[in-house]
MARGU-69877 format. One record per residue: x, y, z of N, C-alpha, C in turn; residue in one letter. Coordinates in steps of 0.2 Angstrom, whole numbers, plus 5000, padded with zeros to 4 digits. Layout:
<torfis>
X|Y|Z|X|Y|Z|X|Y|Z|A
...
</torfis>
This chain:
<torfis>
5004|4995|5000|4999|4999|5000|5005|5005|5000|X
5002|5011|4995|5006|5018|4995|5005|5021|5002|X
5010|5022|5005|5012|5027|5012|5006|5035|5009|X
5004|5037|5016|4999|5042|5014|4999|5046|5021|X
4996|5053|5021|4996|5057|5029|4988|5056|5029|X
4989|5057|5035|4981|5054|5041|4980|5061|5042|X
4973|5062|5043|4972|5071|5046|4967|5068|5049|X
4964|5070|5054|4959|5069|5059|4955|5076|5061|X
4951|5079|5058|4949|5084|5057|4945|5085|5063|X
4944|5090|5069|4937|5091|5074|4928|5094|5071|X
4930|5097|5064|4927|5099|5063|4924|5100|5054|X
4918|5100|5053|4917|5101|5046|4922|5105|5040|X
4923|5111|5046|4926|5116|5043|4934|5116|5042|X
4936|5111|5044|4942|5110|5046|4943|5105|5040|X
4939|5100|5039|4940|5093|5034|4941|5096|5027|X
4935|5102|5026|4935|5105|5019|4941|5107|5020|X
4945|5114|5024|4949|5116|5023|4955|5112|5021|X
4956|5106|5026|4963|5102|5025|4962|5098|5017|X
4955|5098|5014|4956|5094|5007|4961|5097|5000|X
4963|5093|4997|4967|5095|4993|4969|5089|4987|X
4970|5091|4980|4970|5087|4975|4974|5080|4977|X
4971|5073|4975|4973|5067|4977|4971|5065|4986|X
4968|5069|4988|4965|5069|4997|4961|5065|4994|X
4959|5058|4999|4951|5055|4999|4947|5056|5006|X
4942|5059|5006|4938|5058|5014|4938|5050|5015|X
4937|5048|5020|4936|5041|5023|4930|5043|5031|X
4925|5037|5029|4920|5036|5032|4922|5031|5038|X
4917|5024|5036|4919|5017|5038|4924|5013|5035|X
4925|5015|5027|4934|5013|5027|4931|5007|5023|X
4924|5003|5024|4922|4997|5019|4924|4998|5012|X
4924|5001|5009|4926|5000|5000|4934|5003|4999|X
4934|5008|5002|4940|5015|5001|4947|5009|5003|X
4945|5006|5010|4953|5004|5011|4954|4997|5007|X
4949|4993|5005|4949|4989|5001|4953|4991|4995|X
4951|4994|4992|4953|4997|4985|4959|4998|4987|X
4962|5002|4993|4969|5006|4994|4974|4999|4995|X
4971|4995|4997|4973|4989|4998|4977|4983|4994|X
4974|4985|4988|4975|4982|4981|4978|4985|4977|X
4978|4992|4979|4983|4997|4974|4978|5000|4969|X
4970|5000|4968|4966|5001|4964|4967|5010|4963|X
4967|5011|4972|4967|5017|4971|4973|5019|4978|X
4975|5024|4977|4981|5027|4980|4982|5035|4981|X
4978|5036|4987|4976|5044|4988|4984|5044|4993|X
4984|5052|4993|4990|5053|4995|4990|5057|5004|X
4984|5058|5004|4979|5060|5011|4972|5056|5012|X
4972|5054|5018|4966|5053|5020|4961|5058|5025|X
4956|5061|5023|4954|5062|5027|4948|5061|5033|X
4952|5057|5040|4947|5053|5044|4942|5059|5046|X
4934|5056|5045|4928|5060|5047|4925|5057|5053|X
4928|5053|5055|4927|5050|5062|4925|5051|5070|X
4928|5058|5070|4928|5062|5075|4921|5068|5075|X
4919|5068|5066|4914|5074|5066|4906|5070|5070|X
4906|5073|5077|4900|5068|5078|4892|5072|5075|X
4894|5079|5074|4889|5081|5071|4886|5077|5064|X
4890|5073|5060|4885|5070|5054|4883|5065|5055|X
4882|5063|5064|4880|5055|5064|4871|5056|5066|X
4869|5063|5066|4863|5064|5068|4858|5061|5063|X
4852|5058|5067|4846|5057|5061|4840|5060|5066|X
4837|5067|5061|4830|5070|5065|4825|5071|5060|X
4819|5073|5062|4813|5075|5058|4814|5082|5059|X
4812|5084|5052|4814|5093|5051|4806|5095|5053|X
4805|5101|5055|4797|5102|5056|4794|5103|5049|X
4795|5103|5042|4792|5102|5038|4790|5093|5035|X
4792|5090|5041|4792|5082|5041|4797|5078|5037|X
4801|5081|5035|4806|5076|5030|4812|5074|5037|X
4815|5070|5035|4821|5065|5040|4827|5067|5035|X
4832|5071|5041|4838|5072|5038|4844|5068|5040|X
4845|5064|5039|4851|5058|5041|4861|5058|5039|X
4862|5063|5044|4870|5063|5045|4874|5059|5040|X
4878|5061|5037|4883|5056|5033|4887|5051|5035|X
4889|5052|5042|4890|5046|5045|4887|5040|5048|X
4880|5041|5047|4874|5037|5052|4878|5030|5048|X
4878|5025|5051|4878|5019|5050|4874|5015|5047|X
4876|5011|5042|4867|5006|5038|4865|5003|5044|X
4869|5003|5047|4864|4995|5053|4860|5000|5056|X
4864|5008|5058|4858|5009|5063|4853|5014|5061|X
4853|5015|5053|4850|5016|5049|4843|5013|5048|X
4846|5007|5047|4840|5003|5045|4835|5000|5052|X
4839|5000|5056|4835|4999|5063|4831|5007|5065|X
4832|5011|5062|4830|5015|5064|4821|5016|5066|X
4816|5018|5070|4811|5016|5069|4806|5021|5065|X
4808|5026|5065|4806|5031|5059|4807|5031|5053|X
4813|5026|5052|4814|5025|5044|4809|5020|5043|X
4808|5014|5049|4804|5007|5048|4798|5010|5046|X
4795|5014|5051|4787|5015|5047|4788|5019|5042|X
4791|5024|5041|4790|5031|5033|4793|5026|5029|X
4798|5023|5027|4803|5023|5023|4804|5015|5023|X
4800|5010|5023|4802|5003|5026|4806|5003|5019|X
4805|5004|5013|4810|4999|5010|4818|5002|5008|X
4818|5008|5014|4826|5011|5014|4827|5003|5019|X
4826|5003|5024|4828|4998|5028|4828|4991|5025|X
4823|4989|5020|4823|4983|5018|4830|4980|5012|X
4832|4987|5009|4838|4988|5005|4845|4986|5007|X
4844|4991|5014|4851|4993|5017|4851|4986|5022|X
4846|4983|5024|4850|4975|5027|4848|4969|5022|X
4848|4971|5017|4851|4966|5011|4858|4967|5008|X
4860|4972|5011|4868|4973|5009|4874|4971|5014|X
4879|4968|5010|4885|4965|5015|4882|4960|5020|X
4887|4962|5024|4885|4957|5031|4883|4963|5037|X
4881|4959|5043|4881|4963|5048|4887|4967|5050|X
4892|4965|5050|4900|4966|5052|4900|4974|5048|X
4899|4972|5042|4900|4978|5038|4894|4983|5037|X
4888|4981|5040|4883|4987|5039|4885|4990|5047|X
4890|4987|5049|4889|4992|5057|4896|5000|5055|X
4901|4997|5052|4905|5000|5049|4902|5005|5043|X
4900|5003|5038|4899|5008|5033|4891|5012|5034|X
4892|5017|5029|4889|5024|5031|4886|5027|5026|X
4880|5032|5027|4877|5034|5023|4880|5036|5016|X
4884|5042|5018|4888|5045|5013|4892|5038|5008|X
4895|5034|5013|4899|5030|5010|4897|5026|5004|X
4891|5024|5006|4884|5020|5003|4884|5023|4996|X
4882|5029|4997|4882|5034|4990|4889|5035|4986|X
4894|5036|4988|4901|5035|4985|4904|5030|4984|X
4899|5023|4984|4902|5017|4984|4903|5016|4976|X
4911|5014|4974|4914|5013|4968|4912|5005|4965|X
4912|5007|4961|4908|4999|4956|4912|4995|4957|X
4910|4988|4958|4913|4981|4959|4917|4978|4951|X
4916|4982|4946|4918|4979|4940|4926|4977|4941|X
4927|4971|4938|4934|4966|4940|4940|4971|4937|X
4939|4975|4931|4945|4978|4929|4944|4985|4932|X
4940|4989|4936|4942|4996|4940|4948|4992|4945|X
4943|4986|4949|4951|4983|4953|4954|4981|4954|X
4956|4981|4948|4963|4978|4945|4969|4982|4943|X
4972|4984|4948|4976|4992|4946|4980|4990|4938|X
4980|4983|4936|4984|4980|4929|4981|4982|4923|X
4974|4982|4924|4969|4983|4918|4968|4989|4916|X
4966|4987|4912|4964|4996|4908|4956|4996|4910|X
4957|5003|4912|4951|5005|4916|4950|5013|4914|X
4948|5016|4910|4943|5024|4909|4942|5026|4916|X
4938|5022|4921|4935|5026|4925|4941|5027|4932|X
4943|5021|4931|4950|5023|4936|4959|5026|4933|X
4958|5027|4929|4963|5031|4922|4961|5030|4915|X
4962|5036|4916|4956|5040|4910|4962|5039|4905|X
4959|5035|4899|4962|5036|4892|4965|5029|4890|X
4965|5025|4895|4969|5019|4897|4964|5012|4893|X
4957|5015|4891|4953|5011|4889|4950|5006|4892|X
4946|5001|4891|4941|4996|4893|4940|4990|4892|X
4944|4989|4898|4946|4980|4897|4941|4976|4897|X
4935|4979|4901|4930|4976|4901|4923|4975|4894|X
4925|4978|4891|4923|4979|4885|4923|4971|4880|X
4927|4968|4879|4930|4962|4878|4931|4954|4884|X
4930|4958|4888|4933|4953|4894|4926|4949|4897|X
4927|4949|4904|4921|4944|4907|4915|4952|4908|X
4912|4951|4905|4907|4958|4906|4899|4956|4908|X
4898|4950|4908|4890|4945|4910|4886|4949|4915|X
4890|4953|4920|4886|4956|4924|4886|4965|4924|X
4889|4967|4919|4889|4972|4917|4882|4978|4914|X
4884|4982|4914|4878|4987|4912|4875|4987|4904|X
4867|4987|4905|4864|4986|4900|4860|4991|4901|X
4861|4998|4903|4857|5006|4902|4863|5011|4903|X
4860|5014|4899|4868|5023|4899|4876|5022|4898|X
4876|5014|4897|4882|5013|4895|4885|5017|4891|X
4890|5017|4890|4896|5020|4884|4902|5015|4881|X
4906|5016|4875|4910|5014|4874|4916|5013|4878|X
4917|5019|4882|4922|5022|4887|4921|5017|4893|X
4916|5015|4893|4914|5012|4903|4907|5008|4901|X
4907|5003|4905|4901|4998|4905|4901|4997|4911|X
4903|5000|4917|4902|4998|4924|4896|4999|4927|X
4893|4996|4933|4887|4996|4936|4888|5000|4943|X
4882|5002|4945|4882|5005|4953|4881|5000|4956|X
4884|4998|4961|4885|4992|4966|4879|4993|4972|X
4878|4999|4971|4874|5001|4979|4864|4999|4979|X
4865|4995|4983|4858|4993|4988|4855|5000|4989|X
4857|5003|4993|4852|5010|4998|4853|5015|4992|X
4853|5016|4987|4854|5020|4981|4849|5020|4979|X
4846|5014|4978|4841|5011|4972|4834|5015|4976|X
4831|5013|4983|4826|5015|4984|4826|5023|4986|X
4833|5026|4987|4833|5035|4988|4832|5038|4982|X
4834|5035|4976|4831|5035|4969|4823|5039|4967|X
4820|5031|4971|4813|5031|4971|4809|5036|4975|X
4814|5038|4979|4809|5043|4986|4811|5050|4985|X
4815|5050|4978|4817|5058|4979|4822|5061|4983|X
4826|5057|4987|4830|5061|4989|4835|5067|4990|X
4836|5069|4993|4840|5075|4994|4848|5074|4997|X
4851|5074|4993|4859|5074|4996|4863|5083|4995|X
4864|5084|5003|4866|5090|5007|4873|5089|5007|X
4877|5093|5003|4885|5095|5004|4889|5101|5003|X
4894|5101|5007|4897|5107|5010|4904|5106|5007|X
4907|5112|5003|4914|5113|5000|4915|5120|4999|X
4920|5121|4997|4926|5127|4996|4920|5133|4997|X
4916|5133|4992|4914|5135|4990|4906|5139|4993|X
4903|5136|4997|4897|5134|5002|4895|5129|5004|X
4887|5130|5005|4884|5123|5004|4879|5122|4998|X
4877|5117|4996|4873|5116|4991|4869|5111|4992|X
4863|5110|4987|4859|5102|4988|4859|5099|4982|X
4858|5092|4980|4859|5089|4973|4852|5085|4975|X
4849|5084|4969|4845|5079|4970|4847|5072|4969|X
4845|5068|4970|4850|5060|4971|4851|5058|4964|X
4843|5060|4958|4843|5058|4952|4850|5062|4948|X
4852|5067|4951|4855|5071|4948|4862|5068|4950|X
4864|5065|4955|4871|5064|4959|4875|5059|4956|X
4873|5053|4953|4877|5049|4951|4877|5051|4942|X
4882|5050|4940|4883|5053|4933|4883|5047|4927|X
4880|5046|4920|4881|5041|4917|4889|5042|4915|X
4892|5035|4910|4899|5038|4909|4900|5042|4902|X
4895|5042|4899|4898|5047|4892|4907|5045|4889|X
4909|5052|4889|4917|5050|4887|4919|5054|4894|X
4918|5052|4902|4921|5055|4907|4920|5050|4912|X
4920|5045|4910|4918|5041|4917|4923|5042|4922|X
4927|5044|4923|4930|5046|4930|4928|5050|4933|X
4923|5052|4930|4918|5058|4935|4910|5055|4937|X
4913|5052|4942|4905|5046|4944|4899|5051|4948|X
4901|5055|4951|4896|5060|4954|4896|5066|4953|X
4890|5070|4953|4890|5080|4953|4894|5081|4957|X
4896|5078|4963|4902|5083|4968|4907|5088|4964|X
4908|5093|4965|4914|5096|4965|4922|5095|4968|X
4927|5097|4965|4933|5097|4971|4933|5098|4977|X
4934|5096|4981|4934|5096|4989|4929|5095|4992|X
4921|5094|4988|4914|5096|4992|4914|5089|4995|X
4911|5088|5002|4910|5081|5006|4902|5082|5007|X
4901|5077|5007|4893|5074|5009|4892|5076|5016|X
4887|5081|5018|4886|5082|5027|4879|5076|5027|X
4874|5076|5024|4868|5071|5025|4865|5073|5020|X
4859|5066|5021|4853|5065|5017|4848|5065|5018|X
4844|5068|5014|4836|5072|5018|4832|5067|5012|X
4826|5064|5016|4819|5061|5014|4815|5065|5016|X
4810|5066|5009|4807|5072|5007|4800|5068|5013|X
4797|5072|5017|4790|5070|5020|4786|5068|5014|X
4783|5069|5010|4780|5069|5005|4778|5059|5004|X
4786|5058|5002|4788|5050|5001|4785|5045|5006|X
4784|5048|5011|4782|5043|5017|4775|5041|5016|X
4771|5044|5011|4765|5041|5009|4765|5036|5004|X
4771|5035|5005|4772|5026|4999|4772|5021|5004|X
4773|5022|5011|4774|5017|5016|4771|5009|5016|X
4767|5011|5014|4759|5006|5016|4761|5002|5009|X
4764|5002|5003|4764|4997|4998|4771|4998|4994|X
4777|4996|4999|4784|4997|4997|4790|4992|4999|X
4793|4990|4993|4796|4985|4993|4803|4986|4990|X
4807|4982|4992|4813|4981|4988|4816|4976|4988|X
4818|4973|4981|4820|4966|4977|4825|4966|4977|X
4829|4961|4978|4838|4959|4975|4837|4954|4972|X
4839|4955|4966|4842|4945|4963|4852|4946|4964|X
4852|4942|4968|4859|4940|4970|4860|4933|4968|X
4868|4929|4968|4870|4925|4967|4870|4920|4972|X
4869|4924|4979|4867|4921|4985|4866|4927|4991|X
4860|4923|4993|4855|4927|4998|4861|4930|5002|X
4866|4929|5005|4872|4927|5011|4874|4935|5011|X
4880|4935|5006|4884|4941|5006|4886|4942|4998|X
4881|4946|4992|4883|4947|4987|4879|4952|4984|X
4883|4957|4980|4880|4963|4977|4876|4960|4970|X
4869|4964|4970|4865|4963|4965|4867|4961|4959|X
4863|4957|4954|4862|4956|4947|4856|4961|4946|X
4851|4961|4947|4846|4966|4948|4842|4966|4953|X
4841|4972|4955|4838|4974|4959|4832|4982|4958|X
4827|4980|4962|4821|4985|4960|4818|4987|4966|X
4816|4994|4967|4813|4999|4974|4806|5002|4971|X
4801|4998|4974|4796|5000|4971|4791|5001|4976|X
4786|5008|4977|4784|5010|4979|4777|5013|4977|X
4771|5011|4979|4764|5013|4976|4760|5017|4982|X
4755|5023|4979|4749|5023|4984|4744|5024|4981|X
4741|5020|4985|4734|5017|4985|4731|5020|4985|X
4723|5021|4981|4715|5023|4984|4711|5020|4980|X
4709|5017|4983|4701|5015|4982|4703|5008|4978|X
4707|5006|4979|4709|5001|4974|4713|5001|4969|X
4714|5008|4968|4719|5009|4962|4727|5012|4965|X
4732|5012|4957|4736|5015|4959|4735|5023|4958|X
4737|5026|4963|4735|5034|4964|4743|5038|4962|X
4748|5034|4962|4756|5037|4962|4760|5031|4962|X
4765|5030|4957|4770|5025|4958|4775|5027|4956|X
4781|5024|4961|4790|5027|4960|4793|5019|4959|X
4797|5017|4954|4801|5013|4954|4809|5015|4951|X
4813|5011|4954|4820|5012|4951|4822|5006|4953|X
4827|5003|4947|4830|4999|4946|4838|4999|4947|X
4843|4994|4950|4845|4995|4952|4851|4990|4949|X
4858|4990|4949|4865|4986|4945|4865|4984|4939|X
4861|4989|4934|4857|4990|4926|4862|4994|4922|X
4865|4999|4928|4869|5005|4925|4872|5011|4931|X
4875|5015|4928|4881|5017|4932|4878|5019|4937|X
4871|5021|4938|4867|5026|4943|4860|5021|4942|X
4856|5021|4948|4851|5018|4949|4845|5023|4944|X
4841|5017|4940|4837|5018|4934|4830|5021|4936|X
4829|5027|4934|4821|5027|4934|4818|5032|4929|X
4812|5029|4927|4810|5032|4921|4802|5034|4922|X
4802|5042|4923|4795|5045|4923|4789|5041|4919|X
4791|5038|4912|4785|5036|4908|4782|5031|4911|X
4787|5026|4913|4786|5020|4915|4781|5021|4922|X
4782|5027|4927|4778|5026|4933|4772|5029|4931|X
4772|5033|4924|4766|5036|4922|4759|5031|4921|X
4762|5029|4918|4758|5021|4914|4753|5017|4919|X
4756|5017|4926|4752|5015|4933|4747|5019|4935|X
4748|5025|4935|4743|5030|4938|4736|5029|4936|X
4733|5029|4943|4726|5029|4939|4721|5020|4938|X
4728|5015|4938|4726|5009|4935|4723|5003|4942|X
4721|4997|4940|4719|4994|4944|4726|4990|4945|X
4728|4985|4951|4735|4984|4950|4734|4977|4945|X
4737|4975|4940|4738|4967|4941|4745|4964|4937|X
4746|4960|4934|4753|4957|4933|4754|4959|4925|X
4749|4962|4920|4749|4965|4914|4750|4971|4916|X
4748|4974|4919|4749|4981|4920|4756|4981|4922|X
4759|4978|4927|4767|4977|4930|4771|4975|4923|X
4770|4972|4921|4773|4968|4913|4775|4973|4908|X
4770|4979|4911|4770|4985|4904|4774|4989|4905|X
4774|4992|4913|4778|4997|4916|4787|4993|4915|X
4786|4987|4917|4793|4985|4916|4796|4986|4910|X
4793|4982|4905|4793|4984|4899|4795|4991|4898|X
4791|4996|4897|4794|5004|4897|4801|5006|4901|X
4803|5003|4907|4808|5005|4910|4816|5002|4908|X
4814|4998|4904|4820|4994|4900|4820|4996|4895|X
4814|4999|4891|4815|5000|4881|4822|5000|4879|X
4827|5006|4884|4832|5010|4880|4838|5005|4881|X
4836|4998|4884|4841|4994|4887|4844|4992|4881|X
4852|4989|4880|4855|4984|4875|4860|4982|4879|X
4864|4977|4877|4869|4973|4879|4875|4977|4876|X
4881|4977|4883|4885|4979|4883|4891|4974|4882|X
4889|4968|4881|4895|4960|4881|4890|4956|4879|X
4891|4950|4885|4889|4944|4886|4883|4945|4891|X
4879|4951|4891|4874|4952|4894|4867|4952|4894|X
4866|4951|4887|4858|4953|4885|4853|4950|4890|X
4853|4945|4894|4852|4941|4898|4849|4946|4904|X
4852|4951|4905|4851|4956|4910|4845|4959|4909|X
4844|4960|4903|4838|4965|4901|4832|4960|4903|X
4830|4956|4900|4822|4950|4903|4825|4951|4913|X
4831|4950|4915|4830|4951|4921|4828|4954|4923|X
4829|4960|4922|4827|4970|4924|4820|4967|4923|X
4817|4966|4917|4810|4967|4917|4807|4963|4922|X
4811|4957|4923|4805|4953|4930|4807|4955|4935|X
4813|4958|4936|4815|4960|4941|4808|4967|4945|X
4808|4971|4939|4804|4978|4941|4796|4974|4942|X
4794|4971|4937|4786|4968|4938|4786|4963|4946|X
4791|4959|4947|4789|4955|4953|4788|4961|4960|X
4793|4966|4960|4795|4972|4965|4788|4975|4964|X
4785|4976|4959|4778|4980|4959|4773|4977|4960|X
4774|4971|4961|4769|4966|4962|4769|4965|4970|X
4773|4965|4972|4775|4963|4978|4774|4970|4983|X
4776|4978|4981|4773|4982|4983|4765|4982|4982|X
4761|4981|4978|4754|4980|4978|4750|4975|4983|X
4756|4969|4986|4753|4968|4991|4752|4970|4996|X
4756|4976|4998|4756|4977|5002|4764|4976|5007|X
4764|4980|5011|4772|4982|5016|4769|4976|5021|X
4774|4972|5022|4774|4968|5028|4774|4969|5035|X
4770|4968|5043|4771|4972|5045|4777|4970|5048|X
4781|4965|5048|4788|4965|5050|4793|4962|5044|X
4797|4965|5044|4804|4964|5039|4804|4956|5039|X
4804|4954|5033|4805|4948|5030|4813|4945|5035|X
4810|4938|5036|4819|4937|5037|4825|4936|5033|X
4823|4938|5025|4828|4937|5022|4827|4945|5020|X
4828|4949|5022|4827|4955|5017|4830|4956|5009|X
4823|4958|5006|4826|4960|4998|4826|4953|4996|X
4826|4947|4998|4826|4942|4995|4819|4939|4990|X
4822|4935|4985|4817|4931|4979|4814|4926|4984|X
4817|4925|4989|4817|4919|4994|4811|4920|5001|X
4811|4927|5002|4807|4931|5007|4799|4931|5005|X
4796|4929|5011|4788|4929|5011|4786|4935|5007|X
4784|4936|5000|4782|4939|4995|4776|4945|4999|X
4772|4944|5003|4764|4945|5005|4763|4945|5010|X
4758|4949|5014|4758|4949|5021|4751|4953|5021|X
4750|4954|5028|4745|4959|5029|4749|4965|5028|X
4747|4972|5026|4750|4978|5025|4751|4981|5032|X
4757|4984|5033|4757|4988|5038|4757|4995|5038|X
4757|4999|5040|4758|5006|5042|4751|5010|5039|X
4745|5006|5041|4740|5010|5038|4735|5013|5046|X
</torfis>
């Protein structure tokens, strides 16, 4: 591992002042430290945010929205009673990720900044435009069966690995950041970037900007009675998604008044298509309707290699997640959160 300087600021302002090109923010370290050990990333300075207690708060704001500090752990957020009550699919997504030990360390901001699990990005000897701009993309002619089918470019076909970010996309979350130029907010849909010709730019953060909090709108809690996260993976214990979907419906009189759903593991960002959501509004829920919405969501999908099968898997995952949401949020979190083997229906909660 390359030697580096370690800085431990006492305030957010000190952290921002300590940043310089080549520096990295350190939260839980569950992703960054692994990449440093392999040599895939070699920051010259780590700015450890662990002493910033102000970033560990979870609060309900006067407007009813929930504000979650950047250093809140995945485990604590998943078990938060208000999150479970108002945004249950956020808990389900968090509990489907990694292991209990990793969830204890991993943070909200770290999850938003999670790097791709593409093997060529993780291998410092492979050509990867995302890690080393201009070197090429070995994944294009390599092992690419689980890479992107939406929003990819010739420069990069990597996918975003986050479970957490998928329901955040469906719920219109807002990311609060602070940096050398002050504070600003970024809608979650604008936070992650598609690769285009600049895959090294993965987020909308500007140099030196730091995530300080995440906010879930009050209006999005109106979907709590019919909200599920579904994750298809190679094994239920500890594996990243092959395809996933966060689905939420607001029901009125047996019909869908409003729908939200986003797909994961199919692109470099969570994939949400407003036209697909609009197809569901005002309709009575049934399998044929959910299939049409899923087809609309995957309408622009194309294989980037040996992965055409992921397009059909994405469609089926979306349709099944919508059907699960229509059946109602279970009163208790499934024993296997987000798993295809979990109970798919139950007496609705949050009513």
